N, C-alpha and C positions, 0 to 999 in steps of 0.2 A: 664526475665520480660522487657517489653518495656516501656520507659518513653519518652514523647514528650517534647522537649525544650519549644516550644510555650505554650503548655498546662501547663507546670510546672510554667511558669511565671505568670499564673493567680493567684497563691497563694503566691508568694514571689516577692518582688521588688528587683531586682538585675541587674546590668549591666555586670555581668561576662559572658564571651564567653563560648560556649559549651565545648571547650577543657579544659578550666579552671574549669568549673563545674565538668567535668568528672574526672579530677585529684583530686579534693577535695572530691568527693563522694568516689572514690577508697581509698583515704587516711583515710576516717572515717569508712571503712568497707563495703561500698556498691560498690563492684567491678564493674566498668564499663568495659565491655568486648569489646565494640565497640561504636563508634559515627558515625552514618550513615546519610548523607544528605537525605532529603525526599522531594519530590515534589508531591503534590496531582494530578497535571497535569504534566506528564512527559515532561521535557524540560522547564517547567515554562513559556511557551508561549513567550520565548525570540525571538527577531527578527521579531515579528508580530506587524503590525501597522494598524491603520485605513486608508483605502484608499477611495478616491472619484472618481468614474467612470465618467469621463467628456466626453468620446467619445467611441462609439462602432461601429465597422464596420465588415463586413463579411470577412473571410479569403479567399484569391483568389483561393487557392488550396485545401480547405477542407470545406465541407458543414457544419460540426458540430463544427467548430472552429470559434472563434471571435477574432478580434484584438481590444484590448481596450487601451485607454490612461487613466492612473490612477494617480491622484494627491496623493502623499504620504507625503505631507507637505514640507514646506521650499522651495516652488517653484520647487519642484522635481517631474517632470512628467515622469512616467515609461510606456513603451510599454510592455504590457503583453498579451500573447496568453491565451485564456480561453475556455475550452470545455463545461462549464455549460450552460444549456439551459435557466436558469433564470437570467443571467447577463443582466443588462440594464443600459442605461444612467442615471446619477444622483444618482445611488446607493452609499451607504456607505458600504464598504466591508472590509473583513480581508485580508491583503496582507502579504505574506511572502517575505521579501527582499532577494536579492542574498546573499548567505553565511549562511542563516538560516538553522539550522538542525530541521527537523520536526519529531515528534514521533506519527505516526498514531495509531488509535485504534487497528488496526490489521496490521501485517506485520512489516518489519524491518524499522528502522529510515533511513531517506535520507536527503541529503543536496540540497538546492535550488541553482542552478547555472544559470549564463547567458548562453542562448543557442539559437539555431535556430530550429523552428518547421515548417516543410514544407517550408523552405527557408525564413521564417520571424523571425526576432529577438524577443526574449522574455526575459524580465529582472525581473523575479519574478513569483509569483503565487498567484492567488485569490483562497482562501481556502474554502473547505467544512468542516463541523464539524468533520467528521471522519479522515480527513487529519491532524488535529492538536490535536487529542486525546480528543475531547470534547463530542463525542457520536459515534453512529454507522451509522448515516444517510449520504448517498452520493447522495441524490436526487438533490442537487444543492448547490450553494455557500451560505455562511452565509451572510445575509443582516442585517446590523445594523440600529439603529435609525437614522433618518435624522439629528438629532442634533449632532451626533458624529463629532468630528473635525478631519480633515485629518492630519495624522502625529502623532496623539496620540498613544502611545503604547497600545496594546490590554489589557495589565495588568491594566494600569491606567484607561482605558475606563470601564472595568468590575468593578473596585473598586468604580467608581462613578455612576454606573448605577444599580439601584435596580433590583433584580431578575436575575442578571447576575451570571455566574459561579464564585465561589470563588477560587482565585489562592493563594496557600499558600506554602511557602518554610519553611522547618522545619529541625530539627536535632533530630534523635531518639537515645536515650541512651539504649543500651542493658546491663542490670544489672544482674550479676550472684548472685541472692539473696540467701543468706544462710538460712537454715531452721529456725534459731532462730530470724531472722529479719522480721517477718511478719508485724511488725508495718510500714515497709517501702514498703509494697506491694501496693502502690497507689501513685498518683501524690502528694497529700497533705502530705502523710507520708514522701516521699523523700524531699519535700520542707521544712517540719518541721526539718528534720535532717540537711539539707543544711543550713537553717537559723541559727541553733545552731552552726554549724562549722564556718560560716562566722562571727558571733558575737564574737566567741572566737579567731579565727585566725586573724581577721582584726579589732577587737575592734569596731564592729558595734552594732546597736540596731535595727535589723529588726525582723519581726515575720511572720511566715507562717499563713495565714488567710484563712478560708473557706468562701465561699459566704454567705451573710446573707439570711435568709429565712423569708419572710413576708407572711405567709400563714394564710388566714382567715379560721379558723376551726369552724363550727357551734357547738353549745352546743346540740348535738343530739346523742343519743346513737347509737352505731354501730348495724345495723340490724342483724349482724352475731353473733352467740354465739360461743365464742372461749374457748375450753377446752384443757388444757394440762394434758394428762394422764401420760405421762412419764416425770416427772419433773427432773429426774436424768440426762437426756440427752438434755432437752430443758430448759435452765435456764431463758430465756426471750423471749417473743413473742409479737410483736407489729404489728398493722395493721390499715389501713384506707380505706374507701370506696370512690370511685370516680365514678360519673354517667355522662353520656352524652358525653363520649369521642369519637373522630373520629380517627380510626386507619388508618394510611396511611404511606407513606414514610417519613422519618425524614428530617428536613431541611438540606441543604447542609453542613452547618458548623458542625452540629452534626455528620453527616456521615463522614466528613473529620477527625474529632477528633478520631473516632473509627478506620477508615481505616489506619491511620498513625501508630497505634500500633498493626495492624494485625487482627482487628475484622471486620467481614463482617456485615454491617447494615442489619436489618431484617424488623422492622417497628418502628414507633416512640415510642411506649410504651416499647418494649423490648430494644430498643437502649438507652432509658433514664435509665433503670435499669442497663445496662452495663456501661453507662457513669458514673453514681454515684458510682458504684463498683470501677471503676478505678480512680475515683476522690478521694474518702475517704476510700476505702478498705472494705466497708460493703456490702456483697452480699444482693440482694433484689430479690423478685419474684412477678410477677403480675399474678393473676388468673382472668379468665372470671367469674365475680361474678354470672352471671345467670346460671352457671353450678355447683354452690355449692348447692347441694340438701339440703332441709330443713333448709337452712341458718345456717348450723353448720360447724365449723372447729374444727377438733379433731387432736391433735398431739399425736400420739401413735405408737406402734410397728406394723409392718405389720402382716397380717394374713398369717400364713405359707401355702404355696401352691398356693396362689393367683398369678395371672399374672398381670403385669403392663407394659403398653407401654409408654416409655419415649419419650421426644421431638425429639430424633433422629430416631424415628420410630421403635426402637428395642423392641420386647416383652421380658420382663425379668421375671423369676420366683422368687418370693420372699421367703426367708427362714424363715421369722418371726423375724429376728434380726435387720431388717432395721427400722430406725425411719422414719415415714411417716407423711405427712400433708394430712389429709383425710376430706371428707365431711361426711354427715350422714351415707353413705353406703360404698363408695369406696375410694381407695387411689388416691390422686391427684398429689403428689409430693414426691420425695425422699428428705427428709429434708437435706438442705445444699449441695445438689449435683446437681440434675436435675429435672426439672418439668415433668409433664405428658402431653401426647398429647391431652387427652380428655378435660382438663381444660385450654388449652393454649390460648393465645390471638390470635384471628383470625381477618380478615379484617372486619367482621360484628359485632365484639365485641363493645358494647357501655358502659357497666358498668364493672368496675374492682374492685378487692380487692387487695391492695398492701401490701405485707408482708415484715417485717424486723425483724430478729430473731437472736438468738445465740444458736448454737447446740454444743454439747460436741465434742471436737476434736477427741478423740479416737473412738467414735461411727461413726462419719462421715468417718474417715479414714478406718475403718473396712468395712463399706458398699461400699465405693468407690473402694477399692481393690478387694473385692469379685466380684463386677459386672464389673470390668475393666473400670471404669469411672474416668476421670481426667478432671474436669471442673475448670473454674476460681473461682467459688464459693467454691468447695471442697478444692481447693488449699489453700484458706484463712481460712476456717473453720477448716481444719485439723491441722493447725498450731496455731490457737487461735486468732479469730477476737476480736476487741475491743468492749466489751459489752456496753460501754457508748456511742458508735457511733450510736447505733440503732435508737434512736428517730430523731437525726439530719438527717441521711441518708433517713429515711422514709419521713420526711417533705420536704427535698430537692428534692427528686424524685417526690413527689406529686405536688410541686410547678412547676417543669419543665413540668409535664404532663398537668397541667392547662394551662401553657403558650404556649405549643406547640400543644397539642392534644385537647385543649378545655375541656369542661365539668366543673363540680362543685364538691367540696368536699361535700359528702352527710352524713358524720358521724364524730363524734369525733374520736380522735386517741385512739385506745385500746392499752394498754401497760401492759401486765401481766408479773410480775417479781417475780416468786416464790422462786428463788434461788439468793439472793443478793450476788454479788461478791464485797467484800471490797478491797480497795487498800492495797497492801502489804506494810508492814512497817518493818524497821530493824534499828539496831544501826551500825553506821559506824565510824571507828576509823582512824584518820589521821596517827597515828603511824603504824597501820596495813597496810595502803595504801603505806606508804614509805617503809615498810619492804618488800612487795612483788613486788613493782614496781621500787624502787630505785629513784623515782622522788619526789624531795622535792618541792612540789607546794605550793605557798602561800595560806593561808586560803581564802583570797578574791577571788583568781582565782578559787578555789574549789567551793565556793559558787556561783560564776557566772556560772560555768558549771552546777551546780544543777538547777539553775533558767532556763537555756536554755534547759535542758533536762526535764523540767517541773516536777522535783523532789522536792516536798515540804520538807523543812528541818527546824529543830530547834536545837539550840546548847544545849547539855547536860552539857558539860564542855569544857575546852580548847582543849581537844583531841577528844571528841565524839560528833557525830551528831545523831539525830533521823530523819530518812528519810522515806518519804511516796512516793511510786513508782506509776506512772500513770498506769491505767489499760491496756493501749495499749502496754506496755512493759512487755509482758508475760514471757520474758526470763530473767528478772532481779529480783532476789529474794534472792541473797546472797551478802555479802560484796565484794566477788571477782568479781561478775558481775558489781557492781557499780564501782569498780576499773577499770575494762575494759572500761566502759563507759567514765570515766574521761580521761583515757589515749588516747582513740581514738579521742576525741575532742581536748585535749591538744596537741596531736601529738606524736606518738612514737619516731619520729626523734628528738624531742626536749628533750628527756630523755638522760641526759649525761651518757656516759660510764665511770665507775669509773677508777681511775688510777691503782688500784690494784684489781686483781681478786683472790679469794680464791678457792681452790679445796681440796677435801678430797680423801684419798686413799680408794679404794673399794676392797673387797675380792671377787675373782671370784671362783665359784665352779669348781671342777674337776669332770668330763670333762667339759670344756668350750664349750657349744654347738655352740656358734657363731664362735669360732675358728675352730671347726671341719667343719662347713658349709663353712666357708671362704676358708679353705684348699681345699675343693672339688671345690669351685667356681674357685679358681686360677688355679687348675689343668685342669679343663675342658675348661675354656676360653683360656688357653695357647695353646690348640690344636684345636682351631677354633670353639668352641661351644659358643652359645649365650644364656644368661639367659632370661627367660620370667617370667612374673608375671601375673597370671590369677585370676579372681574373684573366691572366694570359694563358691559362690552361683551359682547354675546351673538350667537348665531346666529339669524337671522331665521326659520330653519326650525322653531324651537321653537313659534312662534306660529301660530294659526289664520289662514287667509286673510282672514277678516273683521276681524282685529285689525291687519292690516298698515298700514292708514292711520292708526293711532294710534301707530305706532312712530317714534322719533326715529332717523333714519338718519345714518350717518357719510358725509361727503362724500368722505373719503379713507380707507377702512377698512384696518386693518392686515392683514387676511386675509379670505378668503371665509367663514370661520367666525365672524368678529367684525365684523358689519356694522351692528348696531343697538345703541342703549343699552337696558339692561334695563327692561322695563315692570313686572316683578315679580321678586322674589328667589327664587321657587319653583324655577326650573330650575337655578340655581346650587347650591342645597342638595340637590336631587335628584341632581345629579351627585356631590356629596360623599357622599351616602348610598350610591349605587351603587358608588363607588370603594372605600368601606370594606367594604361587603358582599362585594365581590369578593376582599377580603383577610381574610375570615373574621371580620369585626367586625359583629355583628348587632344588638346593643343600643346604639342610637345616640341621643344627645340633642345637637342642634346649635342654635346661634342665630347670627344675624348682624345687625349694624346697618349701614345704608347707605342710599343714595338710589336711588329708582326714577324713571323718566322717561317721560313720555307727551306725545304731540302732540295738541293741541286744535285746533278749526277755525281759530282766529285767534291762538293763543299756544301756550306749552309749560307743562307741569305737572311740577314737581320736588318729590318728597316724601321725607322721611326716615322709614324704616321699621325696626321691630324685627321680624324674622322668626324664628320658633321652629319646629322640627320634631323629632318623636320617632318612633321605631319600635322593635320588639323588646320586650324586657322592661323593667319599671320598675327592677329591681334586678339586680345581678350574681348569677349562679347560685351558690348556697351550700348547704351541707348542711342548714342549719336555716332555709332560706328557699325556700318554694315559688315556682315561676315565676308571675309576674303580668305579663301582657302589658299594655302601655300601651293606653289607649283614649281615646275622645272626652272622657270626664270627667276623665282625667288632664291632658290639655292644657288643658281648660277651667279646671281648678284652678290651673294655672300662670299662665294669663292673668289670672285674678281676683286672684291674689296680687300681680302686678305693678300692676294697676289699684289695688289696695288700698294699695300702697306710697305712692301719690301721692294718696290720699284720694278716688279717683274711682269706686271700685266702687259705693259707696252712692248715688252721684249718677247712675249710668248706668241706662238702661232696656235690657232685653234684647229682641232681635227674633229669633224662631226662624224660620229659612228652611226647614229640613227637619230630619230626624232626624240629619243629619251636618253641619249648619252652624248657628252661632249668632252673631249680631252684638251688640255692645254700643254703645249710642247715647248721645250727650250732645248736647242741643239738636238732636235729629234728625240729627246727623252721626255717621257710623260712626267710632268711636274704636278698636275692636278687632274682630277676626273670628276665630272658631275653627271649624275644619272638618277633615273627613277628605279627604285627597287622592284624587281619582278613581282607581279601580283601573286604568282604561285608561291613565291618565297614568303610573302607577307601572310598568306593563308596558313602556311606551315606553322607560323607563330601566333595564329589566331588574331591577326591584325586585319581589319576589314577596310581601313582607309588607305589612301595612297601615301607612300613614304618616299621622300627624296633625300638623296645622300650626296656627299662630297668627300673625296679623299685627296689629301694634299701630302705629298712626300716631303717631310720635314728635313730629311737628309739633303735633298736638293736645295731647300731654303738655306740651310746652313752653308752650303758650298757657294751659293750665289749671293749671299748676303752682302758681300763686298761690293757688288755692283750698285747697291742702293746708296745713293747720296741724297741727303735732304738739302734741297735748294730753296732758299727764300727769295721771293721777288716782291717788288713794291706794288702798290695799288696801281692798276692800269691807268695810264694817262689818257688813252684814246678810247673812244667808244667801240663796243662790239656791235656787229650787225647780224641780224638773223634773216635767213631766207629759207623758204619751204618749197619742197618739191612733192607733187603727187604723182606717183609712178605706177604704171600698169606693168606687172611682171608675171613670169611663169611661176606656178605654185611652188616648185622645188627650190626657188631662189630664196635665200635667207637674208636677214638684215646684216649678218656678218659679211655676206658677199658684197652688199652695197657699201658697207663701211670700208672693206679692203680696197675695192675699186676706187672709191672716192679719195682715200688717203694716197693711193698710188698716183692719182691724177693731180692732186693738189695737196702738198704736204705743208707749205708755208703758212697759208692763211686759215686753214681749217683748225679751229680750236676744239670744237665739239660737234658730234653727230648724234642725233637722237631720233628714235622711231616713236611717233606719238599717235599713230592710228593705223589699223589694219582692217581691210574690208574684203570679204569674199561673199559671192552669192549673186543676187538679182542684179540685172543690168550689166554684168560682166561676162566676157567670153568664157567658155568652158576652159578649165585648166589655168585660169588667170586669177590674180589677186591684186589688190591695191595697197600700196604702202605710202603713208604720209611721213616724210622725213624732213627734219629741221637741221639746218647747218648754222653754227655760230662761227662767223668769220672775224678775224682780228689781226691787226698789224701793230706790233709794239713800237714801231718807229714813227707812225703817223696815222692820221685819220684816213680811212679808206674812201676813195672816190667812187662815184656811181659807175664809172668806166671800169675800174678794177673789180668792183663787185660783180658787174654783169659779165665781165670776161671770165672771172672765176667760175660763176655758175654755168656759163656756156661750156666751159671746159669739163665740168662735172657731168652735164647732160650728155655731151658727146661721148664721154667715157662710159657712162651707164648704158647708153644706147648700143655702143659697139660691143662692150664686154658682156652685158647681161640681156640685151634685147629689150631694154626698158622703153616704155612710151609714156610721154607726159599726158596727164589727164586734164 
């Protein structure tokens, strides 16, 4: 949200500098993200003065150039070369002195220097309007009034000359407004909060004040019949008729006010409604009164299937759930969101109906999200506008329209209020406040804060107050909310930290899920992995149509891109990889822990998952380190290390799905899955390299954690023995097959099995490959004899030949 420093000072008298205001606003909960200098005319016309042309002669070497002598004040006569055809003796002109930086309407800024043009010295420049950013014309130089005094700065001249451009320097506060603070979504709202803070922090007595409205309203009934059919979603509706207006461009001061906060001026009527919205926070809408058929305004739900063209020119199909402002026959406006094109203010509009209303936040939010609309009006209505601001905002806008666009008020103000919203009241205890805040604030300070927050109070007894909350504070309805309001004005930094802090021992369940996850985090980060955290909300477009019925959908999505809960972590991490690769980071190792969600026929499934993904090279490029690309076996090794950490690897069976996917099963349940992500999927995220992934079900880890027991053993007393076998096998046989057969044949003596060489190709039969396998044999009771070793190896050879058809090479 953008707030103008100059505009803010219309409602509060303060001499605080912009940075002081920014610090105070941030301290009371309105976080100022930036303070940006603003000039409505770039450069602020600095270095530009009024010049008097006292002599003009033709340039000796250029037909289109003139040599002028220009008085720029203080007996300072400058010789300036000018190419404009309309320059003449006696003119008062705009002169840019040497060293002045100019910001033209188009093109890059440039600095005026003393120079020579065709051999003749030139000490400045006589300016056209486009050269100093005042317009687009380059037909000739700007000629000022004859009464202008040479040497006067152009800013001073414009300030004292009616009808001249307004030069304004300002500061813009960008406030990161939290959803609960809609009361501060206007200049007056910010000024009101700022005044309260100044009064409490600096012991002042200032008050934020809205401009007075002295509107003469005739005692004449409104010619329009206003009917609220849906009183559940429209609590209050007010309006007034104005006739004889002239729709044209807004005056410059009004345009400047809107431009400085990023709003493009449209016409005087629309600009006034926008101005009042950003002044006091109440959205308004102006209708062309002559387009309201049968003089009827009906607030009702839309007719399902109707189409409606909004002000942005988009045709929208209505579902029947939208609250609409209608005439006798047709919809004219999406209530609280956006007007319709057919009833909009045009340049030929002369009669208008001005609306100020209150619409239910949930209804506005639902319609705005469904149609993908986010307007200044919906932003405020969705969070709860102040229902008591409605009549003031209406009168204020009507007064401005009369003053700026002419016309007359042609009807009394209609104000229909079927759902009265009463101010919320509650009991507040000082003892409760001290208990939750630790701040022992004197009663007189508390009461002063109540006054500045416009909270009416009465004492029940020495400890309790009866409080009545103003309607604009829609987020304050509990004692805890009041406590927060007191603390933010009093200052959190003013709350003393006690000398002694108490803590209680807490019992942690076994297994401790956080400890397990941290153990995994430490292990992965130790070998070069980075943890990522992604949003659990995702775009439905990531998923195949056949998966859509398994997705958990949001009833009220935050945006069109975040409509479902993630069913897998895959897409989030692919986005991370794509983001990094676009920034020249190619060797990536990521992991994430979090939940996935799925819809079942009669219930929902929520799983906690560890997702690991790698791509690029295993190690950073180095002079003594050859590039080694990550592969399926690298990610498989990572998965097995994690399973081994919890003593599960030896208890898991493997299930080979294909050459690029392997599952680890415990009691026929998949506990982990290792795979290469499909090339087509990577291409969809603009990832050109192979990506390998591992998913581990943390819920299974939590359940099976009790199986893991750390066992310590002494240093081996007896030597280990290594024996190698070179085996000729069919191509489809895997090392996992060899391992399983070997362990089945000899469980006692085999300590470790390793594959150290694979060969396929020349000198081998078709369909065959060669595996070189090493076995580490060990007996913890004694030294193995040659007879035992040979017997063990023979047993292994026999089993491999019988089960796998292996041949020794």
